[in-house]
BALOBA-1460 file (C-alpha; in Angstrom, 3 decimals):
// residues 218
<rec num="1" residu="x" x="11.440" y="-26.526" z="-29.387"/>
<rec num="2" residu="x" x="14.786" y="-26.199" z="-27.601"/>
<rec num="3" residu="x" x="14.307" y="-24.962" z="-24.005"/>
<rec num="4" residu="x" x="17.219" y="-23.992" z="-21.754"/>
<rec num="5" residu="x" x="17.392" y="-22.280" z="-18.371"/>
<rec num="6" residu="x" x="19.936" y="-19.821" z="-17.004"/>
<rec num="7" residu="x" x="20.478" y="-18.031" z="-13.720"/>
<rec num="8" residu="x" x="20.535" y="-14.366" z="-14.753"/>
<rec num="9" residu="x" x="24.054" y="-13.110" z="-14.058"/>
<rec num="10" residu="x" x="24.867" y="-10.676" z="-16.862"/>
<rec num="11" residu="x" x="23.443" y="-7.278" z="-17.751"/>
<rec num="12" residu="x" x="21.988" y="-8.787" z="-20.919"/>
<rec num="13" residu="x" x="20.168" y="-11.476" z="-18.921"/>
<rec num="14" residu="x" x="18.858" y="-8.878" z="-16.456"/>
<rec num="15" residu="x" x="17.587" y="-6.902" z="-19.441"/>
<rec num="16" residu="x" x="15.796" y="-10.059" z="-20.642"/>
<rec num="17" residu="x" x="13.931" y="-10.165" z="-17.313"/>
<rec num="18" residu="x" x="12.754" y="-6.552" z="-17.700"/>
<rec num="19" residu="x" x="11.692" y="-7.174" z="-21.296"/>
<rec num="20" residu="x" x="9.646" y="-10.163" z="-20.179"/>
<rec num="21" residu="x" x="8.010" y="-8.134" z="-17.425"/>
<rec num="22" residu="x" x="7.189" y="-5.371" z="-19.897"/>
<rec num="23" residu="x" x="5.738" y="-7.853" z="-22.396"/>
<rec num="24" residu="x" x="3.604" y="-9.652" z="-19.795"/>
<rec num="25" residu="x" x="2.643" y="-7.254" z="-16.997"/>
<rec num="26" residu="x" x="2.588" y="-4.025" z="-19.037"/>
<rec num="27" residu="x" x="1.731" y="-4.801" z="-22.680"/>
<rec num="28" residu="x" x="-0.306" y="-8.004" z="-22.326"/>
<rec num="29" residu="x" x="-2.071" y="-7.730" z="-18.948"/>
<rec num="30" residu="x" x="-1.914" y="-4.005" z="-18.213"/>
<rec num="31" residu="x" x="-1.223" y="-4.722" z="-14.538"/>
<rec num="32" residu="x" x="1.805" y="-2.408" z="-14.395"/>
<rec num="33" residu="x" x="2.230" y="0.992" z="-16.042"/>
<rec num="34" residu="x" x="5.964" y="0.422" z="-16.311"/>
<rec num="35" residu="x" x="8.222" y="-2.629" z="-15.987"/>
<rec num="36" residu="x" x="10.062" y="-0.967" z="-13.091"/>
<rec num="37" residu="x" x="6.909" y="-0.218" z="-11.062"/>
<rec num="38" residu="x" x="7.792" y="-2.799" z="-8.396"/>
<rec num="39" residu="x" x="11.240" y="-1.302" z="-7.696"/>
<rec num="40" residu="x" x="10.184" y="-0.028" z="-4.259"/>
<rec num="41" residu="x" x="8.365" y="-3.213" z="-3.257"/>
<rec num="42" residu="x" x="9.259" y="-6.662" z="-4.556"/>
<rec num="43" residu="x" x="12.455" y="-5.563" z="-6.320"/>
<rec num="44" residu="x" x="14.038" y="-4.115" z="-3.207"/>
<rec num="45" residu="x" x="15.178" y="-7.688" z="-2.517"/>
<rec num="46" residu="x" x="17.091" y="-7.963" z="-5.797"/>
<rec num="47" residu="x" x="20.460" y="-7.475" z="-4.071"/>
<rec num="48" residu="x" x="20.244" y="-11.060" z="-2.783"/>
<rec num="49" residu="x" x="17.621" y="-12.575" z="-5.078"/>
<rec num="50" residu="x" x="18.070" y="-14.793" z="-8.126"/>
<rec num="51" residu="x" x="16.195" y="-14.762" z="-11.425"/>
<rec num="52" residu="x" x="15.954" y="-17.906" z="-13.509"/>
<rec num="53" residu="x" x="15.272" y="-17.236" z="-17.190"/>
<rec num="54" residu="x" x="13.875" y="-19.761" z="-19.643"/>
<rec num="55" residu="x" x="15.021" y="-19.508" z="-23.254"/>
<rec num="56" residu="x" x="13.199" y="-21.107" z="-26.170"/>
<rec num="57" residu="x" x="15.424" y="-21.486" z="-29.221"/>
<rec num="58" residu="x" x="17.724" y="-18.860" z="-27.698"/>
<rec num="59" residu="x" x="15.052" y="-16.208" z="-27.011"/>
<rec num="60" residu="x" x="13.876" y="-15.314" z="-23.495"/>
<rec num="61" residu="x" x="10.409" y="-16.810" z="-22.996"/>
<rec num="62" residu="x" x="9.796" y="-16.704" z="-19.238"/>
<rec num="63" residu="x" x="11.280" y="-16.077" z="-15.825"/>
<rec num="64" residu="x" x="10.833" y="-16.718" z="-12.116"/>
<rec num="65" residu="x" x="12.422" y="-15.008" z="-9.136"/>
<rec num="66" residu="x" x="13.826" y="-16.824" z="-6.093"/>
<rec num="67" residu="x" x="14.297" y="-14.830" z="-2.885"/>
<rec num="68" residu="x" x="16.079" y="-16.714" z="-0.072"/>
<rec num="69" residu="x" x="15.255" y="-15.599" z="3.456"/>
<rec num="70" residu="x" x="17.832" y="-13.329" z="5.075"/>
<rec num="71" residu="x" x="18.142" y="-10.545" z="7.607"/>
<rec num="72" residu="x" x="16.347" y="-8.364" z="5.033"/>
<rec num="73" residu="x" x="13.305" y="-10.638" z="5.200"/>
<rec num="74" residu="x" x="11.042" y="-11.726" z="2.357"/>
<rec num="75" residu="x" x="8.562" y="-9.848" z="0.153"/>
<rec num="76" residu="x" x="5.640" y="-11.617" z="1.850"/>
<rec num="77" residu="x" x="6.630" y="-10.071" z="5.213"/>
<rec num="78" residu="x" x="4.720" y="-6.989" z="4.043"/>
<rec num="79" residu="x" x="1.519" y="-9.049" z="4.029"/>
<rec num="80" residu="x" x="1.685" y="-11.828" z="6.609"/>
<rec num="81" residu="x" x="3.523" y="-12.653" z="9.834"/>
<rec num="82" residu="x" x="5.710" y="-15.710" z="9.163"/>
<rec num="83" residu="x" x="7.643" y="-15.621" z="12.441"/>
<rec num="84" residu="x" x="6.388" y="-19.050" z="13.504"/>
<rec num="85" residu="x" x="7.176" y="-20.573" z="10.117"/>
<rec num="86" residu="x" x="10.750" y="-19.279" z="10.279"/>
<rec num="87" residu="x" x="11.567" y="-21.090" z="13.515"/>
<rec num="88" residu="x" x="14.125" y="-23.785" z="12.667"/>
<rec num="89" residu="x" x="13.319" y="-23.640" z="8.942"/>
<rec num="90" residu="x" x="14.969" y="-22.350" z="5.752"/>
<rec num="91" residu="x" x="12.593" y="-20.352" z="3.590"/>
<rec num="92" residu="x" x="12.604" y="-19.176" z="-0.003"/>
<rec num="93" residu="x" x="9.948" y="-17.158" z="-1.774"/>
<rec num="94" residu="x" x="9.097" y="-17.543" z="-5.462"/>
<rec num="95" residu="x" x="7.687" y="-14.605" z="-7.381"/>
<rec num="96" residu="x" x="7.265" y="-12.927" z="-10.768"/>
<rec num="97" residu="x" x="6.681" y="-16.268" z="-12.485"/>
<rec num="98" residu="x" x="5.697" y="-15.303" z="-16.024"/>
<rec num="99" residu="x" x="5.859" y="-16.492" z="-19.623"/>
<rec num="100" residu="x" x="5.281" y="-14.688" z="-22.898"/>
<rec num="101" residu="x" x="1.673" y="-14.928" z="-24.171"/>
<rec num="102" residu="x" x="2.899" y="-16.923" z="-27.175"/>
<rec num="103" residu="x" x="4.473" y="-19.500" z="-24.838"/>
<rec num="104" residu="x" x="1.479" y="-20.163" z="-22.624"/>
<rec num="105" residu="x" x="-0.081" y="-23.628" z="-22.509"/>
<rec num="106" residu="x" x="3.316" y="-25.095" z="-23.424"/>
<rec num="107" residu="x" x="4.291" y="-25.849" z="-19.800"/>
<rec num="108" residu="x" x="7.189" y="-23.377" z="-19.817"/>
<rec num="109" residu="x" x="5.856" y="-21.877" z="-16.586"/>
<rec num="110" residu="x" x="5.761" y="-25.281" z="-14.905"/>
<rec num="111" residu="x" x="9.302" y="-25.987" z="-16.076"/>
<rec num="112" residu="x" x="10.474" y="-22.641" z="-14.665"/>
<rec num="113" residu="x" x="8.909" y="-23.455" z="-11.312"/>
<rec num="114" residu="x" x="10.630" y="-26.849" z="-11.284"/>
<rec num="115" residu="x" x="13.953" y="-25.159" z="-12.040"/>
<rec num="116" residu="x" x="13.315" y="-22.825" z="-9.103"/>
<rec num="117" residu="x" x="12.623" y="-25.822" z="-6.830"/>
<rec num="118" residu="x" x="15.816" y="-27.580" z="-7.954"/>
<rec num="119" residu="x" x="17.900" y="-24.405" z="-7.600"/>
<rec num="120" residu="x" x="16.491" y="-23.719" z="-4.121"/>
<rec num="121" residu="x" x="17.127" y="-27.281" z="-2.964"/>
<rec num="122" residu="x" x="20.712" y="-27.320" z="-4.230"/>
<rec num="123" residu="x" x="21.785" y="-23.831" z="-3.213"/>
<rec num="124" residu="x" x="19.612" y="-22.993" z="-0.215"/>
<rec num="125" residu="x" x="18.570" y="-26.423" z="1.102"/>
<rec num="126" residu="x" x="15.117" y="-24.958" z="1.643"/>
<rec num="127" residu="x" x="12.549" y="-26.553" z="3.927"/>
<rec num="128" residu="x" x="9.640" y="-24.327" z="2.857"/>
<rec num="129" residu="x" x="8.659" y="-22.465" z="-0.309"/>
<rec num="130" residu="x" x="6.443" y="-19.394" z="-0.154"/>
<rec num="131" residu="x" x="4.595" y="-17.604" z="-2.917"/>
<rec num="132" residu="x" x="2.089" y="-14.797" z="-3.393"/>
<rec num="133" residu="x" x="-0.518" y="-16.218" z="-5.771"/>
<rec num="134" residu="x" x="-3.644" y="-14.909" z="-7.494"/>
<rec num="135" residu="x" x="-6.764" y="-16.703" z="-6.217"/>
<rec num="136" residu="x" x="-9.197" y="-18.773" z="-8.286"/>
<rec num="137" residu="x" x="-12.844" y="-17.858" z="-9.002"/>
<rec num="138" residu="x" x="-13.885" y="-18.978" z="-5.514"/>
<rec num="139" residu="x" x="-11.223" y="-16.714" z="-3.963"/>
<rec num="140" residu="x" x="-9.205" y="-19.699" z="-2.801"/>
<rec num="141" residu="x" x="-5.835" y="-21.144" z="-3.666"/>
<rec num="142" residu="x" x="-5.765" y="-22.539" z="-7.215"/>
<rec num="143" residu="x" x="-6.006" y="-26.336" z="-7.473"/>
<rec num="144" residu="x" x="-2.558" y="-26.496" z="-9.129"/>
<rec num="145" residu="x" x="-0.905" y="-25.207" z="-5.958"/>
<rec num="146" residu="x" x="-3.130" y="-27.186" z="-3.584"/>
<rec num="147" residu="x" x="-2.280" y="-30.468" z="-5.314"/>
<rec num="148" residu="x" x="1.433" y="-29.819" z="-4.794"/>
<rec num="149" residu="x" x="0.796" y="-29.042" z="-1.125"/>
<rec num="150" residu="x" x="0.691" y="-25.253" z="-0.743"/>
<rec num="151" residu="x" x="-1.534" y="-23.953" z="2.065"/>
<rec num="152" residu="x" x="-2.804" y="-20.403" z="2.551"/>
<rec num="153" residu="x" x="-1.328" y="-18.353" z="5.386"/>
<rec num="154" residu="x" x="-4.049" y="-15.686" z="5.577"/>
<rec num="155" residu="x" x="-7.225" y="-14.399" z="3.945"/>
<rec num="156" residu="x" x="-7.226" y="-13.107" z="0.328"/>
<rec num="157" residu="x" x="-6.145" y="-9.497" z="-0.101"/>
<rec num="158" residu="x" x="-5.882" y="-6.915" z="-2.871"/>
<rec num="159" residu="x" x="-2.312" y="-6.527" z="-4.124"/>
<rec num="160" residu="x" x="-2.226" y="-2.859" z="-5.093"/>
<rec num="161" residu="x" x="1.001" y="-3.322" z="-7.076"/>
<rec num="162" residu="x" x="-1.006" y="-4.937" z="-9.886"/>
<rec num="163" residu="x" x="-3.945" y="-3.087" z="-11.428"/>
<rec num="164" residu="x" x="-7.094" y="-5.042" z="-12.239"/>
<rec num="165" residu="x" x="-5.732" y="-8.334" z="-10.940"/>
<rec num="166" residu="x" x="-7.613" y="-10.948" z="-8.871"/>
<rec num="167" residu="x" x="-7.183" y="-11.038" z="-5.116"/>
<rec num="168" residu="x" x="-3.969" y="-12.605" z="-3.849"/>
<rec num="169" residu="x" x="-2.958" y="-15.149" z="-1.215"/>
<rec num="170" residu="x" x="0.398" y="-15.825" z="0.397"/>
<rec num="171" residu="x" x="0.827" y="-19.583" z="0.672"/>
<rec num="172" residu="x" x="3.552" y="-21.935" z="1.876"/>
<rec num="173" residu="x" x="4.727" y="-25.422" z="0.984"/>
<rec num="174" residu="x" x="6.407" y="-27.799" z="3.427"/>
<rec num="175" residu="x" x="8.986" y="-29.470" z="1.165"/>
<rec num="176" residu="x" x="9.597" y="-32.467" z="3.448"/>
<rec num="177" residu="x" x="5.865" y="-33.164" z="3.587"/>
<rec num="178" residu="x" x="5.523" y="-32.823" z="-0.198"/>
<rec num="179" residu="x" x="8.403" y="-35.235" z="-0.801"/>
<rec num="180" residu="x" x="6.900" y="-37.741" z="1.646"/>
<rec num="181" residu="x" x="3.511" y="-37.560" z="-0.095"/>
<rec num="182" residu="x" x="5.175" y="-38.033" z="-3.484"/>
<rec num="183" residu="x" x="6.487" y="-41.396" z="-2.243"/>
<rec num="184" residu="x" x="3.087" y="-42.742" z="-1.163"/>
<rec num="185" residu="x" x="0.918" y="-44.875" z="-3.477"/>
<rec num="186" residu="x" x="-1.606" y="-42.029" z="-3.713"/>
<rec num="187" residu="x" x="1.125" y="-39.444" z="-4.320"/>
<rec num="188" residu="x" x="2.564" y="-41.500" z="-7.136"/>
<rec num="189" residu="x" x="-0.709" y="-40.966" z="-8.994"/>
<rec num="190" residu="x" x="-0.271" y="-37.176" z="-8.884"/>
<rec num="191" residu="x" x="1.440" y="-35.924" z="-12.020"/>
<rec num="192" residu="x" x="2.284" y="-32.626" z="-10.325"/>
<rec num="193" residu="x" x="3.808" y="-34.172" z="-7.201"/>
<rec num="194" residu="x" x="5.889" y="-36.502" z="-9.339"/>
<rec num="195" residu="x" x="6.982" y="-33.697" z="-11.654"/>
<rec num="196" residu="x" x="8.297" y="-31.536" z="-8.825"/>
<rec num="197" residu="x" x="9.295" y="-34.025" z="-6.126"/>
<rec num="198" residu="x" x="9.281" y="-37.555" z="-7.533"/>
<rec num="199" residu="x" x="13.036" y="-37.372" z="-8.171"/>
<rec num="200" residu="x" x="13.873" y="-35.110" z="-5.223"/>
<rec num="201" residu="x" x="16.763" y="-37.334" z="-4.086"/>
<rec num="202" residu="x" x="18.562" y="-36.719" z="-7.390"/>
<rec num="203" residu="x" x="18.771" y="-32.954" z="-6.951"/>
<rec num="204" residu="x" x="18.485" y="-32.274" z="-3.201"/>
<rec num="205" residu="x" x="21.585" y="-31.177" z="-1.335"/>
<rec num="206" residu="x" x="23.033" y="-33.932" z="0.813"/>
<rec num="207" residu="x" x="26.170" y="-32.463" z="2.347"/>
<rec num="208" residu="x" x="25.932" y="-30.646" z="5.695"/>
<rec num="209" residu="x" x="28.033" y="-27.586" z="6.462"/>
<rec num="210" residu="x" x="28.378" y="-25.336" z="9.506"/>
<rec num="211" residu="x" x="26.172" y="-22.801" z="7.730"/>
<rec num="212" residu="x" x="23.363" y="-25.358" z="7.499"/>
<rec num="213" residu="x" x="23.169" y="-25.595" z="11.270"/>
<rec num="214" residu="x" x="23.022" y="-21.828" z="11.841"/>
<rec num="215" residu="x" x="19.694" y="-20.345" z="13.050"/>
<rec num="216" residu="x" x="17.259" y="-19.264" z="10.351"/>
<rec num="217" residu="x" x="17.161" y="-15.572" z="9.447"/>
<rec num="218" residu="x" x="14.532" y="-13.376" z="10.966"/>
């Protein structure tokens, strides 16, 4: 299985994203009636957002969206007040992480999330990652996200964009804290921490520019 990742830049790659959304959210899960149903909500940030697409043997198999914080805000602003989190920090929000049904349980989704972490570190020098996640059976944050270091920012809520879905939670990850934990003896035993942050120094941005010292958006 040959897996490659691309930042969607062309019309053809943008069309791949919509086809994936149609295959997953419309045809497979029935959570959207149409692939463009989130145009007025999440997709209103597309002017300054980035989609990463995963290709298996040349065919689009999954995607994840990265939204860097800006004067326009973040999708999660509709749900939770992150004013305090913004102070002195650089935020990105991940969303629409999906893989084709035939590609599930092959860790394509995990690989897409890692690509989003690497991209965000290199391009945006992020300090925090946010996401809007479906809860587990106990209506809490899934263990996958808790092991990495995500923490919930509010109580579970019903995301009316997606029909018949579980409740959702907006959660945040402190990247510096996650990297520090990955370097501890206990953190070195965590496969997830090592997968995402064990080699952080090899992909994190190291140069400092005037833009890096500017106040955070918001």
